[in-house]
C-alpha positions in Angstrom: -32.1 20.2 65.6 -33.4 19.3 62.0 -36.5 18.7 60.1 -37.5 17.0 57.2 -40.4 17.7 54.4 -41.3 14.9 52.1 -43.3 14.9 49.1 -43.7 12.3 46.1 -44.8 13.2 42.5 -44.2 11.6 39.1 -43.1 12.4 35.7 -46.1 15.0 34.7 -45.8 16.7 38.1 -42.2 15.2 39.5 -41.5 15.7 43.5 -38.7 18.2 42.9 -40.9 20.7 42.4 -40.5 21.3 45.9 -37.6 23.1 45.6 -39.2 25.5 43.2 -41.9 25.8 46.4 -39.3 26.4 49.2 -36.9 28.3 46.7 -34.2 26.4 47.9 -32.2 24.1 44.3 -32.1 20.5 45.1 -28.9 20.5 43.9 -27.4 22.7 46.0 -26.4 22.6 49.4 -27.1 26.0 51.1 -25.8 28.1 54.6 -27.8 30.8 56.3 -26.3 32.7 59.3 -29.1 33.6 62.1 -28.5 35.4 65.4 -28.3 31.7 67.0 -26.3 29.9 64.7 -26.1 28.5 61.2 -28.8 27.1 59.2 -28.1 24.3 56.5 -30.8 23.6 53.8 -30.3 20.0 51.9 -32.3 17.4 49.9 -31.0 13.7 51.4 -33.1 12.4 47.9 -34.6 14.1 44.9 -36.2 12.5 42.1 -39.4 12.7 40.4 -41.0 9.9 42.6 -40.0 11.5 46.0 -38.0 14.3 47.6 -36.9 15.4 50.8 -35.8 18.4 52.0 -34.2 18.5 55.2 -33.5 22.1 57.8 -30.3 22.0 59.8 -29.6 24.2 62.4 -26.7 24.0 64.3 -27.2 26.3 67.1 -24.1 28.4 69.0 -24.5 28.1 72.5 -22.2 30.9 73.1 -23.6 33.3 71.3 -27.3 32.4 72.5 -25.8 33.6 75.8 -24.0 36.9 74.8 -26.9 38.2 72.9 -28.9 37.6 75.9 -30.8 34.2 75.3 -29.2 32.2 77.3 -32.2 32.2 80.0 -34.5 30.4 81.3 -38.4 30.1 81.3 -40.1 33.1 83.1 -36.6 35.0 81.9 -34.7 33.7 84.9 -31.3 33.6 84.5 -29.9 30.1 84.0 -27.1 28.5 86.2 -23.5 29.3 84.8 -23.4 25.4 83.1 -27.1 25.3 82.1 -26.2 28.5 79.6 -23.7 26.2 77.7 -25.2 22.5 78.2 -28.8 22.0 76.9 -31.1 20.7 75.3 -30.9 23.5 72.3 -28.6 21.7 69.7 -30.9 18.9 69.5 -34.5 19.4 70.1 -36.9 21.8 68.7 -38.0 25.2 69.4 -38.6 28.9 68.8 -34.8 28.7 67.5 -35.3 26.2 64.6 -39.0 28.1 64.3 -37.1 31.6 64.0 -34.5 29.6 61.7 -38.0 28.0 59.4 -39.1 31.3 59.0 -36.2 33.4 57.8 -35.1 30.2 55.5 -38.3 29.7 53.6 -39.8 33.0 54.0 -41.2 32.7 50.9 -42.8 29.5 51.3 -44.2 30.3 54.1 -46.0 33.5 52.2 -47.1 31.4 50.1 -45.6 32.8 46.8 -43.7 31.2 44.4 -43.5 33.0 40.7 -42.4 29.8 38.8 -45.3 27.3 40.2 -48.1 29.7 41.4 -50.2 27.0 41.2 -48.5 24.3 42.9 -47.8 26.4 45.5 -51.7 27.0 45.5 -52.5 24.0 45.9 -52.5 20.8 48.3 -49.3 18.6 48.1 -49.3 15.0 49.4 -46.5 15.8 52.8 -44.6 14.0 55.3 -42.9 16.4 57.8 -40.5 14.6 60.6 -38.7 16.1 63.6 -36.7 13.7 65.4 -36.7 15.5 68.8 -39.7 17.8 70.1 -40.1 19.0 73.4 -43.7 18.4 74.4 -43.9 20.2 77.5 -47.1 19.4 79.9 -48.8 16.6 77.6 -46.3 14.9 75.3 -48.1 13.0 72.6 -51.1 13.7 73.5 -50.6 17.2 73.6 -48.9 16.7 70.3 -52.1 15.5 69.1 -54.7 17.6 70.2 -52.7 20.6 68.8 -51.7 19.3 65.1 -55.1 16.7 64.9 -57.5 19.7 63.9 -55.2 21.1 61.3 -56.2 18.7 58.1 -53.6 15.9 59.2 -54.6 12.5 57.8 -52.4 11.2 60.2 -50.5 12.7 63.0 -47.6 10.4 65.2 -45.7 11.7 68.2 -43.7 8.5 69.3 -42.5 9.0 73.2 -38.3 9.3 73.4 -37.2 6.4 76.1 -35.2 8.5 78.5 -32.3 5.4 78.0 -33.0 2.4 75.4 -30.5 0.4 78.3 -32.9 1.5 81.0 -36.8 1.1 80.1 -37.8 1.6 83.7 -36.3 5.2 83.3 -39.7 6.0 81.5 -40.3 8.0 78.8 -38.1 11.4 78.5 -40.4 15.2 77.4 -39.5 14.6 73.5 -41.6 12.7 71.1 -40.2 11.8 67.7 -43.2 13.7 65.3 -44.4 12.5 61.6 -46.7 14.4 60.1 -48.8 13.0 57.0 -51.1 14.6 55.1 -52.2 16.8 51.8 -51.8 20.2 52.8 -51.0 23.8 51.3 -46.7 24.0 51.9 -47.8 27.3 53.2 -50.4 26.1 55.9 -47.9 23.2 56.7 -45.0 25.6 57.8 -47.1 28.1 59.4 -48.3 25.6 61.9 -44.5 24.6 62.4 -43.3 28.0 63.1 -46.3 29.0 65.4 -46.3 25.2 67.5 -42.9 24.4 68.0 -42.3 27.0 70.6 -46.0 26.6 71.9 -44.6 22.5 72.4 -41.4 23.4 74.1 -43.2 26.1 76.0 -40.1 29.0 75.8 -39.4 31.7 73.6 -35.7 32.0 73.4 -35.9 35.8 72.7 -37.4 38.8 73.8 -41.4 38.8 73.2 -42.1 42.3 71.8 -45.7 43.4 71.2 -45.6 42.4 67.0 -45.4 38.6 68.1 -49.2 39.5 68.5 -48.9 40.2 64.6 -47.0 37.2 64.1 -49.0 34.6 65.6 -52.6 36.0 63.6 -50.6 36.2 60.1 -49.2 32.4 60.5 -52.5 31.7 62.0 -54.6 32.8 59.5 -57.4 30.4 58.1 -56.9 28.4 61.5 -56.3 29.5 64.6 -59.3 31.2 65.1 -61.2 28.3 65.3 -59.0 26.0 66.8 -60.2 24.3 70.3 -57.0 25.1 71.7 -56.8 28.5 70.4 -56.3 29.7 74.2 -53.5 27.5 75.2 -51.1 28.3 71.8 -51.9 32.1 72.0 -50.6 32.3 75.8 -47.8 29.6 75.3 -46.7 31.6 72.0 -47.0 35.2 73.7 -45.1 33.3 76.9 -47.8 33.9 79.1 -47.6 37.6 79.1 -51.0 38.8 80.2 -51.6 42.1 78.2 -50.7 40.6 74.5 -52.3 37.2 75.4 -56.0 39.7 75.9 -54.9 41.7 72.7 -54.8 38.4 70.4 -58.1 36.6 71.9 -59.9 40.1 70.5 -58.6 39.7 67.5 -58.9 36.5 67.0 -62.1 36.6 68.2 -63.2 39.8 65.5 -61.7 37.8 62.9 -64.5 34.5 64.1 -67.2 36.8 64.2 -66.8 38.5 60.6 -65.9 35.3 59.4 -69.5 33.8 61.1 -71.2 37.0 59.2 -70.9 35.8 55.9 -71.7 32.5 56.9 -74.3 30.8 54.8 -76.6 27.8 55.2 -74.7 25.7 52.9 -71.3 26.3 53.8 -72.7 25.0 57.9 -73.7 22.0 56.2 -70.1 21.5 53.9 -68.6 21.7 57.3 -70.4 19.4 58.5 -70.0 16.7 55.7 -66.5 17.5 56.0 -66.4 16.3 59.9 -68.5 13.2 59.2 -66.8 12.3 55.9 -63.0 12.6 55.8 -62.8 9.1 53.2 -64.6 11.6 50.5 -64.5 15.2 51.6 -66.6 17.3 49.3 -65.7 20.0 48.0 -67.3 22.8 49.6 -69.7 25.2 47.4 -68.1 28.7 48.4 -64.9 27.1 47.2 -67.1 25.5 43.9 -68.2 29.0 43.5 -65.0 31.0 43.4 -63.7 28.3 40.9 -66.6 28.9 38.6 -66.0 33.0 38.9 -62.7 32.7 38.4 -63.3 30.3 35.4 -65.7 32.6 34.0 -62.7 35.8 34.5 -60.4 33.5 32.7 -62.7 32.9 29.8 -63.3 36.9 29.5 -59.7 37.5 29.4 -59.5 39.8 32.5 -56.7 41.2 33.6 -58.0 44.4 36.0 -61.0 42.7 38.0 -63.7 44.9 40.3 -64.4 42.2 43.5 -67.4 44.2 44.6 -69.0 43.1 47.7 -66.1 41.7 49.1 -66.4 40.7 52.3 -63.5 39.5 54.3 -61.2 38.8 50.4 -61.8 35.4 49.8 -62.0 36.0 46.2 -59.5 38.6 45.9 -56.9 36.4 47.6 -57.8 33.6 44.7 -57.4 36.4 42.3 -53.6 37.3 43.6 -52.6 33.3 43.1 -53.0 33.8 39.5 -50.8 35.9 37.8 -53.2 36.6 35.0 -55.0 39.3 37.2 -52.5 42.0 37.2 -55.2 44.5 38.6 -57.5 43.5 42.4 -59.8 45.9 43.6 -62.0 44.7 46.8 -64.9 47.2 47.4 -67.1 46.5 50.5 -69.5 49.3 52.3 -67.9 47.7 55.6 -64.9 48.8 57.5 -64.3 46.0 59.5 -64.7 43.8 56.5 -62.0 45.4 54.7 -59.6 45.4 57.9 -60.5 41.4 57.9 -59.6 41.3 54.3 -56.0 43.4 54.9 -54.7 41.0 57.5 -56.1 37.5 56.0 -54.4 38.9 52.1 -51.4 39.8 54.7 -51.1 43.3 52.7 -48.8 44.8 55.2 -45.8 41.7 54.9 -46.0 42.0 50.8 -43.8 42.6 48.8 -43.8 45.5 46.8 -44.9 44.2 43.1 -47.5 42.1 44.8 -48.9 44.9 46.6 -49.3 46.7 43.9 -51.5 43.9 42.2 -54.5 44.7 45.0 -56.5 47.8 46.5 -59.4 47.9 49.3 -61.9 50.7 49.0 -64.5 51.1 51.3 -67.5 52.3 49.2 -71.2 51.5 48.9 -72.3 49.5 45.9 -75.6 51.8 45.4 -73.9 55.0 44.9 -71.8 55.8 41.5 -68.2 56.0 42.2 -65.4 56.8 39.3 -62.9 54.8 41.0 -64.3 51.7 39.4 -64.8 53.0 35.8 -62.3 51.3 33.3 -62.1 47.8 34.4 -62.0 44.7 32.6 -64.4 42.6 34.8 -66.9 43.2 37.6 -68.0 40.6 40.4 -71.1 40.3 42.8 -70.9 37.4 44.3 -73.5 36.8 46.8 -74.0 40.5 47.0 -77.5 41.2 45.6 -79.6 39.3 47.5 -78.2 41.2 50.7 -80.0 44.7 49.1 -83.7 45.5 50.1 -85.7 45.5 46.8 -86.1 48.9 46.1 -82.2 49.7 45.8 -81.5 47.2 43.3 -81.6 49.6 40.2 -79.6 52.3 42.4 -77.0 49.3 41.9 -77.8 48.1 38.4 -77.4 51.6 37.3 -73.8 52.1 39.2 -72.2 48.8 37.9 -74.0 48.5 34.5 -74.4 52.3 34.4 -71.9 53.8 35.3 -68.5 51.8 35.6 -69.6 49.7 32.7 -67.1 47.0 32.6 -66.7 44.8 29.5 -67.7 42.1 31.8 -69.6 41.0 35.2 -70.4 38.0 37.2 -73.3 37.7 39.2 -73.8 34.5 41.7 -76.4 34.3 44.1 -78.5 31.5 45.7 -81.4 29.4 44.3 -84.1 29.5 46.2 -85.2 26.5 45.1 -83.0 24.4 46.5 -83.5 25.3 50.0 -85.6 22.1 50.5 -82.2 20.4 49.7 -81.0 21.9 53.0 -81.7 19.6 56.2 -80.3 22.3 58.7 -82.6 25.2 57.1 -85.9 25.2 58.3 -89.3 25.1 55.9 -89.2 28.7 54.8 -86.1 30.6 55.9 -83.4 31.6 53.6 -80.0 30.7 53.6 -78.9 33.9 55.2 -80.2 36.2 57.9 -79.2 39.2 56.3 -80.4 38.1 52.8 -83.9 40.2 52.0 -84.7 37.8 49.1 -83.5 34.3 47.1 -84.7 34.4 43.8 -85.9 31.0 41.6 -84.3 30.4 38.6 -87.0 32.0 36.4 -87.1 34.9 38.5 -83.1 35.5 38.2 -83.2 35.2 34.9 -86.2 37.6 34.2 -84.0 40.0 36.1 -80.6 39.6 34.3 -82.1 39.8 31.3 -83.8 42.8 32.0 -80.6 44.8 32.9 -78.5 43.2 30.4 -81.0 45.4 28.1 -81.4 48.4 29.1 -77.5 48.7 30.0 -76.5 46.5 26.8 -75.1 43.9 27.8 -75.7 40.2 26.8 -75.6 37.6 29.2 -75.4 33.5 29.7 -76.5 31.6 32.5 -74.5 28.8 34.4 -75.2 26.6 37.3 -72.7 25.8 40.4 -72.5 22.9 42.4 -74.8 20.2 41.5 -77.5 20.4 39.5 -80.6 18.4 40.8 -82.9 18.0 38.3 -85.9 18.8 40.4 -84.6 22.1 42.3 -81.5 23.2 39.8 -78.1 24.2 41.4 -77.5 26.0 44.8 -75.9 28.8 43.3 -77.0 30.2 40.2 -74.9 32.3 37.7 -75.0 34.8 35.1 -72.3 36.3 32.9 -73.1 39.7 31.4 -70.5 40.5 28.9 -71.0 44.2 26.9 -72.3 44.8 24.0 -72.3 48.2 23.0 -70.7 51.6 24.0 -73.9 52.9 24.6 -76.9 51.9 27.9 -80.4 52.7 26.2 -81.8 54.9 28.6 -78.6 57.2 28.3 -79.2 57.2 24.6 -83.1 57.9 24.7 
């Protein structure tokens, strides 16, 4: 059984960068031992314009039987002959998924020290699997599973039983071709989950830790997948207890993410489904990019994400090696738990894990753990506090922690008239205690800067409407002296 992964490029950004992302050199053919056979990685083509990596798995049916894996669906022993004569060497299955995870482990994690920007960015990908079982649904099931995952094209062509006897009809196998622009890590994790789901069989013992594997690989797409129940049940071999645990944990993730969903994110989600030709960049992504730009301009390396929520900004910071010490702080233990799973802290390498810390704490109280950092970020945080509590936050951040740079973003209430889904007079999120106009935000920022010895610069985030301004407003505070005026007095 085998699959191929292809990408295209230019002389400036050559397609052979795929070798760096997969951690496999295009000029070498490499071999890896697995518990059920031998995996080979080779490159049929490798040029600046186009590069293809192939994973070939040679299954050893004898080793499969000796290791107790020669069982049929549901754990029932196959007939003596069927243990040795079957489709395992030819059709993609859970065995290929296991080989994928072993051979391309770093690529599945999205880590690439040599080219971190390429690993974090979508690539033009073409993935082909010549023989993929599709039990209980055929090509239509394949489309239902891969269709919602961002691929521009999902081609599942049924394989006929015998070309010389077309009247025999189609087999239960399809030739799968996926094309689109996705992060390589996302594509590999989708395959890791969906190959055994389509085969509807696990060829190894399904232990409780399979739930953790499923949630790690399904991070960012499984919780909202329309076929989540089918995927979860099949991946866990219909073990009811494990399926229930996975479903409950996925629901927790979905609810936690919904807690921080602003009206602009809802509108962006609608735009993404209705305008596939030119998909707009979500405002949340534009906000993170603006924050990262401000931090880079400030030459910050040790950063606090205050009110980190589910860790989206922390995740973005980790992708840039210049940020060497990243601390996420939130008052919600549930949000921190979701952030830890999003970041996959339990499976990080020691060096990467040493760059990030998650802390539970309230931002309205001073905390000695937060002192001494280059920069702090308050992204969409201040509007969640009651106005009488703002002075406490101001002192805790600007007066006590005193980072060299503080980046604050908050909604611009004037822009709310541009959100069609927002009723007049309503704030963007049910937990917002207030939303400022541009002038109100500017007055607050300048007053805080004056009290605590900072200078402040303002920047728009998102489209800057000539009448109502941008959807998000950002202030970048830079410390100008060592002693706050309040303390000096």
